[in-house]
Rosetta silent file (secondary structure, phi, psi, omega in degrees, C-alpha in Angstrom):
SEQUENCE: XXXXXXXXXXXXXXXXXXXXXXXXXXXXXXXXXXXXXXXXXXXXXXXXXXXXXXXXXXXXXXXXXXXXXXXXXXXXXXXXXXXXXXXXXXXXXXXXXXXXXXXXXXXXXXXXXXXXXXXXXXXXXXXXXXXXXXXXXXXXXXXXXXXXXXXXXXXXXXXXXXXXXXXXXXXXXXXXXXXXXXXXXXXXXXXXXXXXXXXXXXXXXXXXXXXXXXXXXXXXXXXXXXXXXXXXXXXXXXXXXXXXXXXXXXXXXXXXXXXXXXXXXXXXXXXXXXXXXXXXXXXXXXXXXXXXXXXXXXXXXXXXXXXXXXXXXXXXXXXXXXXXXXXXXXXXX
SCORE:     score description
SCORE:     0.000 S_00000001
   1 L     0.000  133.080 -178.231   35.197  -22.389  -11.120 S_00000001
   2 L   -72.251  135.917  178.986   32.684  -19.585  -11.289 S_00000001
   3 L   -86.393  151.515 -178.982   30.006  -19.716   -8.621 S_00000001
   4 L  -121.924  141.393 -179.620   26.367  -19.324   -9.494 S_00000001
   5 L   -89.550  134.308  175.009   23.638  -17.656   -7.490 S_00000001
   6 E  -134.082  118.732  177.221   20.401  -19.527   -6.977 S_00000001
   7 E  -101.306  122.443  179.313   17.457  -17.979   -5.167 S_00000001
   8 L   -92.283   93.793 -175.225   14.812  -20.489   -4.106 S_00000001
   9 H   -66.209  -28.454 -177.213   11.642  -18.408   -4.292 S_00000001
  10 H   -62.379  -23.060 -178.598    9.450  -21.265   -3.135 S_00000001
  11 H   -86.900   -2.848 -174.668   10.962  -21.025    0.305 S_00000001
  12 L   -90.230   47.452 -177.633   10.147  -17.326    0.677 S_00000001
  13 L  -127.361   16.093 -179.803    6.704  -17.877    2.193 S_00000001
  14 L   -85.398  166.033  179.141    7.470  -18.103    5.899 S_00000001
  15 E   -55.205  140.630 -178.399    6.355  -15.555    8.508 S_00000001
  16 L  -119.042 -168.651 -172.962    8.192  -12.251    8.143 S_00000001
  17 L  -111.354  166.868  162.171    8.742   -9.057   10.162 S_00000001
  18 L    69.381   88.665  162.518    7.515   -5.528   10.582 S_00000001
  19 E  -118.535  155.354 -174.802    3.905   -4.471   10.352 S_00000001
  20 E   -82.431  133.796  172.411    2.794   -1.088   11.450 S_00000001
  21 E  -129.518  122.577 -179.684    1.004   -0.679   14.738 S_00000001
  22 E  -100.403  132.781  178.280   -0.128    2.785   15.751 S_00000001
  23 E  -141.171  106.260 -175.480   -0.617    3.609   19.422 S_00000001
  24 L    62.877 -130.224  179.299   -1.328    7.227   20.311 S_00000001
  25 L   -93.704   -7.535 -178.171    1.380    9.352   18.743 S_00000001
  26 E   -88.072  152.256  176.684    3.969    6.585   18.838 S_00000001
  27 E  -128.937  129.068 -173.922    4.613    4.205   15.971 S_00000001
  28 E  -130.899  155.846  172.597    6.191    0.834   16.596 S_00000001
  29 E  -105.487  137.435  177.017    7.216   -2.229   14.602 S_00000001
  30 E  -134.065  159.903  176.434    6.255   -5.675   15.894 S_00000001
  31 L   -67.375  145.028 -178.685    6.688   -9.194   14.632 S_00000001
  32 L  -141.401  143.256  177.849    3.743  -10.382   12.576 S_00000001
  33 L   -87.834   73.453  179.867    2.700  -13.724   11.179 S_00000001
  34 L  -118.514  138.306  177.630    2.282  -12.467    7.633 S_00000001
  35 E   -70.973  140.705  174.728    3.364  -14.354    4.522 S_00000001
  36 E   -73.752  132.725 -179.499    6.105  -12.754    2.493 S_00000001
  37 E   -99.649  121.853 -166.694    4.792  -11.774   -0.935 S_00000001
  38 L  -103.156  135.550  176.752    7.417  -12.467   -3.514 S_00000001
  39 L   -88.399  176.061 -178.224    8.120  -10.547   -6.704 S_00000001
  40 L  -107.633   10.025 -177.874    9.485  -11.957   -9.943 S_00000001
  41 L   -67.256  142.204  176.585   12.372   -9.509  -10.297 S_00000001
  42 L   -57.618  119.835 -175.472   15.788  -10.971  -11.034 S_00000001
  43 L   -83.286    4.001 -179.504   17.452  -11.189   -7.588 S_00000001
  44 L   -56.061  134.921 -178.750   21.019  -10.967   -8.917 S_00000001
  45 L    86.693    7.798  179.630   22.972   -8.451   -6.869 S_00000001
  46 L   -60.759  135.132 -179.272   20.754   -8.878   -3.834 S_00000001
  47 E   -96.612  123.429 -178.600   22.390   -7.419   -0.705 S_00000001
  48 L   -69.316  150.836  179.184   22.233   -9.673    2.339 S_00000001
  49 L  -150.732  177.053 -179.394   20.908   -8.340    5.624 S_00000001
  50 L   -54.200  139.449  176.490   19.841   -9.367    9.146 S_00000001
  51 L    78.827   -4.095  171.546   17.457  -12.351    9.387 S_00000001
  52 L   -67.603  148.050  177.416   18.164  -13.570    5.844 S_00000001
  53 E  -113.690  133.181 -179.076   18.728  -17.315    5.670 S_00000001
  54 E  -129.198  160.997  170.712   21.410  -18.791    3.436 S_00000001
  55 E  -127.354  129.779  178.740   22.849  -22.201    2.606 S_00000001
  56 E  -102.088  133.796  173.228   26.528  -22.590    1.725 S_00000001
  57 E  -117.064  118.504 -175.146   27.700  -25.439   -0.476 S_00000001
  58 E  -132.240  115.183  176.684   31.428  -26.071   -0.245 S_00000001
  59 L   -66.880  134.125  179.304   33.205  -28.998   -1.875 S_00000001
  60 L    71.350   15.366  175.183   35.674  -30.607    0.542 S_00000001
  61 L  -137.866   67.167 -176.870   34.271  -28.603    3.492 S_00000001
  62 L   -63.486  -19.290 -179.090   31.354  -30.642    4.902 S_00000001
  63 L   -62.421  -30.145 -177.097   31.609  -28.757    8.216 S_00000001
  64 L  -114.369   -2.048 -170.236   29.958  -25.692    6.667 S_00000001
  65 L   -89.614  141.403  170.771   28.154  -27.239    3.703 S_00000001
  66 L    60.073   38.087  175.689   24.394  -27.700    3.191 S_00000001
  67 L  -126.721  134.011  177.860   23.275  -26.281    6.520 S_00000001
  68 E   -65.314  132.776 -177.799   20.810  -23.381    6.919 S_00000001
  69 E  -127.763  128.129  179.985   22.579  -20.334    8.355 S_00000001
  70 E   -95.561  129.206  174.574   20.790  -17.254    9.678 S_00000001
  71 L   -72.561  124.996 -175.009   22.409  -13.852    9.217 S_00000001
  72 L   -70.219  170.494 -179.701   22.490  -12.304   12.679 S_00000001
  73 L   -61.015  -27.256  177.897   21.038   -8.966   13.745 S_00000001
  74 L   -89.323    3.631  178.562   24.556   -7.505   13.511 S_00000001
  75 L    87.906    0.591 -176.008   24.960   -8.871    9.973 S_00000001
  76 E   -94.931  154.756  165.599   27.436  -11.583   10.977 S_00000001
  77 E  -124.978  151.676  179.376   27.488  -15.335   10.417 S_00000001
  78 E  -122.556  125.472 -174.138   29.721  -17.740   12.347 S_00000001
  79 E  -124.535  147.387  171.218   31.086  -20.828   10.612 S_00000001
  80 L   -59.294  150.655 -179.484   33.247  -23.780   11.653 S_00000001
  81 L    73.382  -53.293 -172.669   36.852  -23.468   10.476 S_00000001
  82 L   -84.137  -40.509 -176.132   36.407  -19.882    9.274 S_00000001
  83 E    92.951 -147.190 -175.255   34.874  -18.205   12.328 S_00000001
  84 E   -81.532  133.611  179.220   32.936  -14.930   12.183 S_00000001
  85 E  -131.023  133.872  176.567   32.204  -13.420    8.767 S_00000001
  86 E   -81.532  104.662 -178.689   30.452  -10.121    8.059 S_00000001
  87 L   -97.150  -33.307 -179.450   27.721  -11.116    5.568 S_00000001
  88 L   -61.908  132.837 -178.205   25.326   -8.188    6.001 S_00000001
  89 L    93.225   -8.503  177.972   25.876   -5.527    3.380 S_00000001
  90 L  -100.094  148.195  168.258   27.491   -7.959    0.929 S_00000001
  91 E   -75.333  167.065  178.202   25.947   -9.306   -2.248 S_00000001
  92 H   -59.856  -41.367  179.914   25.808  -13.068   -2.602 S_00000001
  93 H   -63.396  -39.460  179.288   28.698  -12.934   -5.061 S_00000001
  94 H   -66.847  -38.178  177.944   30.797  -10.855   -2.637 S_00000001
  95 H   -67.156  -39.836  176.746   30.112  -13.307    0.193 S_00000001
  96 H   -59.216  -42.660  179.406   31.121  -16.201   -2.040 S_00000001
  97 H   -64.892  -40.728  179.695   34.392  -14.421   -2.824 S_00000001
  98 H   -65.077  -42.726  179.803   35.032  -13.713    0.878 S_00000001
  99 H   -67.071  -37.848  178.116   34.389  -17.336    1.880 S_00000001
 100 H   -61.210  -42.957  178.720   36.608  -18.587   -0.946 S_00000001
 101 H   -63.217  -44.472 -178.616   39.456  -16.391    0.315 S_00000001
 102 H   -64.759  -38.588 -175.432   38.989  -17.558    3.910 S_00000001
 103 H   -75.370  -15.461 -179.977   38.889  -21.258    2.955 S_00000001
 104 L   -62.468  -18.946  176.196   42.129  -21.090    1.001 S_00000001
 105 L   -72.356  -15.357 -176.604   43.912  -21.452    4.357 S_00000001
 106 L  -121.733  -27.452 -175.232   42.429  -24.967    4.600 S_00000001
 107 L  -127.993  137.621 -174.037   41.571  -26.054    1.056 S_00000001
 108 L   -65.569  -49.405 -179.450   43.760  -25.658   -2.012 S_00000001
 109 L  -130.934   82.808 -178.401   41.004  -24.729   -4.501 S_00000001
 110 L   -64.390  139.191  174.438   37.758  -23.965   -2.644 S_00000001
 111 L  -121.442  109.774 -169.926   34.574  -24.217   -4.645 S_00000001
 112 E  -121.908  137.851  167.560   31.831  -22.226   -2.951 S_00000001
 113 E  -134.925  145.327  178.821   28.243  -21.375   -3.774 S_00000001
 114 E  -121.855  130.496  178.123   25.773  -19.440   -1.625 S_00000001
 115 E  -117.680  130.370  173.533   22.017  -19.762   -1.942 S_00000001
 116 E   -85.441  113.724 -177.366   19.566  -17.389   -0.322 S_00000001
 117 E   -96.836  -16.729  176.984   16.798  -19.659    0.953 S_00000001
 118 E  -155.421  121.962  179.338   14.764  -17.027    2.761 S_00000001
 119 L   -95.904  118.546 -178.707   14.685  -13.253    2.290 S_00000001
 120 L  -140.423   10.719 -173.725   13.648  -11.448    5.476 S_00000001
 121 L  -101.116   -5.073 -175.623   15.886   -8.389    5.761 S_00000001
 122 L  -124.377   57.828 -173.982   14.085   -5.996    3.401 S_00000001
 123 E   -76.609  140.611  171.516   10.492   -5.821    4.709 S_00000001
 124 E  -130.061  125.264  179.455    7.958   -3.360    3.338 S_00000001
 125 E   -86.448  126.024  177.491    4.490   -3.197    4.917 S_00000001
 126 E  -125.697  117.675 -177.291    1.653   -2.853    2.401 S_00000001
 127 E  -145.780 -177.352 -174.150   -1.838   -2.633    3.825 S_00000001
 128 E    94.638 -143.897 -173.662   -5.248   -1.032    3.400 S_00000001
 129 L   -85.566   61.512  174.242   -7.323   -1.632    0.268 S_00000001
 130 E  -118.128  162.203 -174.747   -4.906   -3.974   -1.550 S_00000001
 131 L   -67.075  -41.596 -178.004   -5.528   -7.543   -2.696 S_00000001
 132 L  -128.211   76.046  179.691   -2.865   -9.164   -0.482 S_00000001
 133 L   -64.798  147.855  178.930   -2.090   -6.906    2.489 S_00000001
 134 E   153.602 -149.652 -178.085    0.929   -7.869    4.552 S_00000001
 135 E  -112.851  123.877  174.216    4.705   -7.724    4.414 S_00000001
 136 E  -106.241  158.557 -178.354    6.578   -8.003    1.130 S_00000001
 137 E  -115.513  125.577  175.425   10.319   -8.423    0.804 S_00000001
 138 L   -70.388  139.173  177.075   12.432   -6.346   -1.549 S_00000001
 139 L  -122.174   24.708  179.465   14.833   -8.400   -3.650 S_00000001
 140 L   158.101 -155.689  177.808   16.634   -5.524   -5.324 S_00000001
 141 L   -82.127  104.741 -176.190   15.867   -2.017   -6.577 S_00000001
 142 L  -123.740  140.387 -176.084   12.069   -2.029   -6.772 S_00000001
 143 E   -89.398  170.769  177.557    9.714    0.848   -7.481 S_00000001
 144 H   -57.625  -44.203  179.156    6.422    1.794   -5.872 S_00000001
 145 H   -59.663  -43.710 -178.804    4.522    0.316   -8.826 S_00000001
 146 H   -65.469  -39.500  179.278    6.400   -2.980   -8.511 S_00000001
 147 H   -67.867  -39.189  175.125    5.777   -3.221   -4.766 S_00000001
 148 H   -60.371  -39.684  178.567    2.065   -2.527   -5.301 S_00000001
 149 H   -64.414  -37.732  177.836    2.038   -5.330   -7.858 S_00000001
 150 H   -61.980  -29.546  178.167    3.662   -7.677   -5.335 S_00000001
 151 L   -91.704   11.430  176.135    0.713   -6.978   -3.017 S_00000001
 152 L    87.189   -1.873 -178.909   -1.758   -7.755   -5.796 S_00000001
 153 L    77.374  169.878  178.001   -2.560   -4.119   -6.545 S_00000001
 154 E   -61.786  140.181  177.637   -5.524   -2.122   -5.194 S_00000001
 155 L   -83.228  168.842  178.622   -8.654   -4.218   -4.802 S_00000001
 156 L   -58.095  134.966  179.164  -12.033   -3.306   -6.262 S_00000001
 157 L    85.608    6.031  178.620  -13.550   -0.343   -4.450 S_00000001
 158 E   -66.318  156.304  178.073  -10.207    0.976   -3.208 S_00000001
 159 E   -78.535 -174.984 -174.040   -9.889    4.680   -2.536 S_00000001
 160 E   -96.764   -8.778 -171.646   -7.804    7.165   -4.485 S_00000001
 161 E  -103.782  129.923  172.541   -5.134    7.963   -1.881 S_00000001
 162 E  -114.943  128.237 -179.125   -1.852    6.110   -1.431 S_00000001
 163 E  -113.460  132.795  174.897    0.260    7.047    1.588 S_00000001
 164 E  -115.019  133.363  173.059    3.972    6.261    1.981 S_00000001
 165 E  -123.159  138.452 -178.120    5.779    6.503    5.324 S_00000001
 166 E  -135.496  127.037  175.143    9.557    6.121    5.665 S_00000001
 167 E   -56.232  134.440 -174.415   11.648    6.065    8.858 S_00000001
 168 H   -62.733  -23.247  177.654   13.825    9.170    8.827 S_00000001
 169 H   -65.501  -16.456  176.337   16.970    7.107    9.445 S_00000001
 170 H   -96.195    6.390 -179.335   16.459    5.891    5.859 S_00000001
 171 L    94.986  164.081  178.727   16.212    9.448    4.542 S_00000001
 172 L   -80.415  154.202  176.700   13.255   11.565    3.511 S_00000001
 173 L   -66.483  128.002 -174.789   10.869   10.521    0.757 S_00000001
 174 L   -81.351   61.229  177.391   12.124   12.229   -2.452 S_00000001
 175 L  -131.193  146.086 -175.502    8.832   13.896   -3.378 S_00000001
 176 L   -59.455  -33.485 -175.714    7.994   17.636   -3.328 S_00000001
 177 L   -94.464    8.335 -179.517    4.989   17.224   -1.010 S_00000001
 178 L   -64.598  142.884 -178.440    6.707   14.923    1.511 S_00000001
 179 E  -132.227  158.146  173.361    6.348   15.993    5.140 S_00000001
 180 E   -90.552  130.217 -177.807    7.822   15.053    8.516 S_00000001
 181 L   -72.814  164.886 -175.676    5.168   13.567   10.809 S_00000001
 182 L   -58.393  -25.495  179.523    4.478   15.095   14.279 S_00000001
 183 L   -75.993  -15.146 -177.846    6.588   12.431   16.019 S_00000001
 184 L    74.155   15.182 -176.566    9.651   13.507   14.020 S_00000001
 185 L  -110.268  -16.176 -174.733   10.381    9.877   13.166 S_00000001
 186 E  -132.114  147.871  166.116    8.826    9.475    9.726 S_00000001
 187 E  -100.959  137.196 -177.477    8.714   11.188    6.362 S_00000001
 188 E  -136.567  155.733  178.287    5.330   10.789    4.666 S_00000001
 189 E  -152.551  149.884  176.375    3.702   11.634    1.339 S_00000001
 190 E  -112.227  139.163 -179.460    0.313   11.170   -0.319 S_00000001
 191 E  -134.433  164.367  175.486   -0.115   10.153   -3.956 S_00000001
 192 E   -89.663  122.185 -176.382   -2.922    9.354   -6.363 S_00000001
 193 H   -58.185  -46.876 -174.967   -3.223    5.589   -6.821 S_00000001
 194 H   -62.710  -36.639  178.705   -4.555    5.801  -10.361 S_00000001
 195 H   -63.697  -36.423  177.918   -1.687    8.025  -11.524 S_00000001
 196 H   -69.017  -46.431 -176.706    0.805    5.429  -10.302 S_00000001
 197 H   -65.787  -35.474 -176.758   -1.034    2.503  -11.916 S_00000001
 198 L   -92.996    0.160  178.341   -1.471    4.293  -15.243 S_00000001
 199 L    70.041   23.055 -178.184    2.063    5.716  -15.317 S_00000001
 200 L   -79.978  -15.224 -178.909    0.800    9.300  -15.460 S_00000001
 201 L  -133.440   77.239 -175.855    3.205   10.479  -12.767 S_00000001
 202 H   -61.987  -31.512 -179.441    6.563    8.823  -13.385 S_00000001
 203 H   -64.837  -26.649 -179.402    8.320   11.094  -10.882 S_00000001
 204 H   -83.560  -10.806 -179.696    6.152    9.651   -8.118 S_00000001
 205 L   -82.788   66.882 -171.747    7.113    6.069   -8.976 S_00000001
 206 L   -78.357  162.898  172.455   10.019    6.225   -6.533 S_00000001
 207 E   -71.202  134.767  179.495   12.331    3.453   -5.381 S_00000001
 208 L   -91.962  143.567  179.614   11.015    1.815   -2.222 S_00000001
 209 L  -112.172  159.830  176.356   13.323    1.172    0.746 S_00000001
 210 L   -56.682  139.873  179.242   13.280   -1.460    3.480 S_00000001
 211 L    75.179    8.133  169.244   10.843   -0.645    6.308 S_00000001
 212 L   -65.808  154.900 -179.971    8.754    1.689    4.152 S_00000001
 213 E  -125.680  121.883 -176.719    5.037    1.581    4.933 S_00000001
 214 E  -119.057  130.246 -179.303    2.531    1.833    2.078 S_00000001
 215 E  -132.425  134.342  174.657   -1.198    2.227    2.607 S_00000001
 216 E  -107.503  127.661 -174.960   -4.046    2.436    0.064 S_00000001
 217 E   -67.887  152.859  174.910   -7.176    4.162    1.333 S_00000001
 218 E   -77.179  142.922 -179.887  -10.531    2.411    1.496 S_00000001
 219 H   -61.327  -33.165 -177.585  -13.114    3.555   -1.042 S_00000001
 220 H   -65.572  -17.634  179.943  -15.710    4.058    1.674 S_00000001
 221 H   -88.557   -4.464  179.812  -13.559    6.828    3.132 S_00000001
 222 L  -117.929   85.528 -176.765  -13.675    8.786   -0.145 S_00000001
 223 E  -120.132  149.953  165.780  -17.269    9.861   -0.603 S_00000001
 224 E  -121.020  156.529 -174.614  -19.089   12.800   -2.143 S_00000001
 225 E  -125.213  141.011  174.667  -22.711   13.630   -1.343 S_00000001
 226 E  -125.200  120.360 -176.215  -25.553   14.990   -3.480 S_00000001
 227 E  -133.284  164.414  177.262  -28.607   16.265   -1.600 S_00000001
 228 E   102.514 -145.773 -171.524  -31.669   18.388   -2.222 S_00000001
 229 L   -84.241   71.241  174.359  -33.923   18.524   -5.274 S_00000001
 230 E  -128.726  167.878 -175.743  -32.454   15.638   -7.262 S_00000001
 231 L   -68.716  -43.303 -175.994  -33.956   12.317   -8.284 S_00000001
 232 L  -140.634   79.928  178.034  -31.866   10.070   -6.042 S_00000001
 233 L   -63.056  151.449  179.144  -29.801   11.917   -3.452 S_00000001
 234 E   173.605 -172.298  177.568  -27.094    9.915   -1.747 S_00000001
 235 E  -104.101  134.469 -176.222  -23.443    9.238   -1.021 S_00000001
 236 E  -128.886  132.835 -176.895  -21.227    8.224   -3.949 S_00000001
 237 E   -77.536  145.120  174.528  -17.738    6.773   -3.781 S_00000001
 238 L   -78.626  -16.778 -177.019  -14.831    8.363   -5.604 S_00000001
 239 L    62.513 -134.346 -179.256  -13.303    4.924   -6.113 S_00000001
 240 L   -86.157    2.766  179.936   -9.728    5.221   -7.348 S_00000001
 241 L   -91.800  148.100  178.207  -10.270    8.814   -8.461 S_00000001
 242 L   -81.713  -27.461 -177.310   -9.221   11.803   -6.383 S_00000001
 243 L  -137.480  164.810  176.824  -12.074   13.993   -7.657 S_00000001
 244 E  -139.034  131.603 -178.193  -15.515   13.721   -9.232 S_00000001
 245 E   -71.698  155.200  178.761  -17.037   16.354  -11.484 S_00000001
 246 H   -60.221  -42.840 -179.501  -20.288   18.058  -10.523 S_00000001
 247 H   -63.509  -39.366  177.598  -21.959   16.816  -13.720 S_00000001
 248 H   -65.120  -43.138  178.729  -20.882   13.242  -12.997 S_00000001
 249 H   -63.193  -40.911  178.974  -22.167   13.499   -9.421 S_00000001
 250 H   -65.083  -37.168  177.201  -25.453   14.952  -10.643 S_00000001
 251 H   -64.553  -42.498  178.081  -25.757   12.102  -13.127 S_00000001
 252 H   -62.399  -28.931  179.274  -25.189    9.536  -10.356 S_00000001
 253 L   -86.806    7.464  175.831  -28.002   11.242   -8.430 S_00000001
 254 L    85.129    3.225  179.663  -30.383   10.786  -11.354 S_00000001
 255 L    92.677 -179.135 -176.773  -30.425   14.416  -12.445 S_00000001
 256 E   -73.683  150.731  170.728  -32.375   17.443  -11.239 S_00000001
 257 L   -78.599  167.402 -175.882  -35.805   17.340   -9.690 S_00000001
 258 L   -66.935  -28.362 -177.017  -38.731   19.143  -11.350 S_00000001
 259 L  -106.232   18.917 -177.130  -38.748   21.969   -8.779 S_00000001
 260 E   -70.143  155.140  173.764  -34.963   22.362   -8.481 S_00000001
 261 L  -117.279   77.933 -172.429  -33.230   25.731   -8.593 S_00000001
 262 H   -62.902  -25.671 -179.324  -29.966   24.698  -10.314 S_00000001
 263 H   -72.700  -10.620 -178.700  -28.657   28.259  -10.592 S_00000001
 264 H  -111.570   18.074 -177.828  -28.520   28.458   -6.778 S_00000001
 265 E   -65.709  159.284 -179.264  -26.616   25.226   -6.092 S_00000001
 266 E  -137.796  147.275  166.531  -23.813   25.141   -3.522 S_00000001
 267 E  -106.594  126.946 -176.922  -20.799   22.975   -2.767 S_00000001
 268 E  -118.491  134.977  170.812  -20.325   22.598    0.973 S_00000001
 269 E  -151.255  156.699  178.538  -17.348   21.169    2.805 S_00000001
 270 E   -83.927  139.867  176.834  -15.788   21.297    6.217 S_00000001
 271 L  -102.009  122.069 -179.429  -12.490   23.099    6.634 S_00000001
 272 L   -53.272  131.435  177.633  -10.109   21.361    9.085 S_00000001
 273 L    84.590   -1.190  179.406   -9.685   23.386   12.255 S_00000001
 274 L  -121.438  146.893 -179.224  -12.651   25.652   11.546 S_00000001
 275 L   -86.883  -28.439 -179.118  -16.196   25.456   12.888 S_00000001
 276 L   -82.173  144.510  176.689  -17.862   27.252    9.962 S_00000001
 277 E   -80.880  148.160  175.845  -18.659   25.417    6.736 S_00000001
 278 E   -93.618  132.677  179.485  -17.231   26.618    3.460 S_00000001
 279 E  -119.869  132.949  177.437  -19.791   27.321    0.714 S_00000001
 280 E  -122.343  117.381  178.473  -18.992   27.680   -2.977 S_00000001
 281 E   -64.251  138.389  178.715  -21.773   28.900   -5.319 S_00000001
 282 E  -136.220  120.837  177.338  -22.294   26.669   -8.372 S_00000001
 283 L   -92.363   94.341 -178.090  -24.602   27.557  -11.247 S_00000001
 284 H   -63.280  -31.891 -179.280  -25.645   24.129  -12.475 S_00000001
 285 H   -61.198  -43.812 -179.763  -27.751   25.653  -15.231 S_00000001
 286 H   -71.622  -34.771  177.086  -24.717   27.263  -16.839 S_00000001
 287 H   -65.675  -44.387 -179.773  -22.598   24.131  -16.369 S_00000001
 288 H   -63.151  -32.965 -179.189  -25.307   21.976  -17.991 S_00000001
 289 L   -87.478   -3.010  178.140  -25.530   24.376  -20.942 S_00000001
 290 L    79.688   13.236 -178.101  -21.741   24.427  -21.343 S_00000001
 291 L   -79.808  -26.508  176.556  -21.429   28.147  -20.644 S_00000001
 292 L  -130.446  160.427 -178.050  -19.036   27.646  -17.721 S_00000001
 293 L   -70.715  144.683  176.296  -16.459   24.985  -16.882 S_00000001
 294 L   -62.619  156.787 -177.272  -17.456   21.973  -14.814 S_00000001
 295 L  -115.257  146.375 -179.133  -16.368   21.942  -11.159 S_00000001
 296 E   -96.756  137.541  173.389  -14.607   19.150   -9.296 S_00000001
 297 E  -100.501  137.205  176.633  -15.827   17.651   -6.016 S_00000001
 298 L  -104.743  179.285  179.594  -13.281   16.286   -3.554 S_00000001
 299 L   -52.856  131.366  176.647  -13.616   13.788   -0.683 S_00000001
 300 L    72.481    6.075  174.043  -16.517   14.622    1.681 S_00000001
 301 L   -70.066  150.420 -178.590  -17.773   17.502   -0.480 S_00000001
 302 E  -123.942  120.326  174.210  -21.548   17.973   -0.547 S_00000001
 303 E   -91.792  117.652 -177.175  -23.396   19.218   -3.626 S_00000001
 304 E  -108.025  122.483  178.816  -26.585   20.933   -2.446 S_00000001
 305 E  -109.945  108.035 -177.747  -29.372   21.550   -4.986 S_00000001
 306 L   -67.192  165.053  179.336  -32.009   23.944   -3.545 S_00000001
 307 E  -123.180  150.623  174.106  -35.726   23.582   -4.231 S_00000001
 308 L  -102.335   -0.130  178.484  -38.454   26.067   -5.104 S_00000001
 309 L  -103.783 -163.874 -177.936  -41.158   23.696   -3.909 S_00000001
 310 L  -116.747   28.169  178.564  -42.180   22.307   -0.553 S_00000001
 311 L   -71.063  154.712  176.561  -40.870   18.774   -0.923 S_00000001
 312 L  -100.065  135.083 -178.805  -39.099   17.109    1.989 S_00000001
 313 L  -123.621  138.041  179.526  -35.548   15.881    1.421 S_00000001
 314 L   -86.907  143.801  173.802  -33.556   13.527    3.579 S_00000001
 315 L  -127.337   23.088 -174.763  -30.003   14.310    4.657 S_00000001
 316 L   -69.335  -17.703 -177.261  -29.563   11.301    6.922 S_00000001
 317 L   -92.036   -0.257  176.418  -26.760    9.867    4.765 S_00000001
 318 L  -101.633  162.902 -177.824  -24.456   12.879    5.170 S_00000001
 319 L   -54.217  135.799 -177.634  -22.327   13.576    8.276 S_00000001
 320 H   -60.304  -27.460 -177.079  -24.491   14.598   11.226 S_00000001
 321 H   -66.699  -21.098 -178.459  -22.192   17.542   11.944 S_00000001
 322 H  -118.156   -0.394 -173.685  -23.314   19.292    8.745 S_00000001
 323 H   -59.582  -45.610 -177.486  -26.817   17.877    8.276 S_00000001
 324 H   -64.217  -45.527 -179.538  -28.679   20.819    9.823 S_00000001
 325 H   -63.287  -39.942 -179.785  -26.728   23.436    7.901 S_00000001
 326 H   -67.103  -40.371  177.873  -27.201   21.561    4.613 S_00000001
 327 H   -58.690  -40.233  178.978  -30.943   21.215    5.207 S_00000001
 328 H   -63.619  -38.896  179.495  -31.166   24.991    5.606 S_00000001
 329 H   -65.414  -32.480 -178.512  -29.376   25.514    2.286 S_00000001
 330 H   -61.478  -39.928 -173.701  -31.846   23.256    0.463 S_00000001
 331 H  -102.583   -9.193 -173.166  -34.770   25.488    1.342 S_00000001
 332 H   -72.310  -37.439 -171.477  -33.088   28.876    1.808 S_00000001
 333 L   -94.789    0.000    0.000  -32.638   29.867   -1.833 S_00000001
């Protein structure tokens, strides 16, 4: 008689394993009381692993039937009559076949079914600005988009950056910009959240592996600033976008002030590892008239619009490390 696989998804809501904890330069996994977030993907072909829980139903073998069995850390299970069986690395169908073969020494025609009652061997940590941060469990070959969906997707106000980290024992992340972290233990890569959600970068929608760590940045960490002779200077979030055009930023700031000098505008940003600020001249007048191409602002960029008058402008909402220099630019030109 052919055996049938039955996965009881309702039982997959118990505490699971592996959330990321950073301490100095070391990265460690610890047990966490996080609910497993379950996907709707067909679990057929699921490969058993350590900490998975199964129930075996065997006609004429009550010694092993209808009892919860935990797959050990070494992948083994131990059963009455049969003894030790290597379950880790086998699909449910393969384990059923192995148990059927073993039981033939005791039962003429064994009828075996195996049910996975709790999936805990394929943890993926998803945290940051997602709807349901925590640990999700892979139940087959699942992509980055699918795992994000299992965590509810990015929440409102999420940032534009998605970071993936993968333990090197599982191989490097198959993306061109992937890097090895300073500890030498992880491969990491940064992606644009919106491109993944909208399917604009199919190559980046990679298969996720057990123990991968996925983080979506907070929107508050992705800001651009508009200061100087504008109607409403301030800090504006990039949201799920990686960049914001100068014209869009100027629009968010209410447009130019009456005494502004748009042809002398500057984009200012800090360069990592350098003490001097980088300045890029921007002729807003030509951009507004369509004579030159619009310019993109990235995270923490500051659009400075100088004034020809004697108005006072606040810069209290921009980083203190650049406030003095930016104030000088407002009045210098």
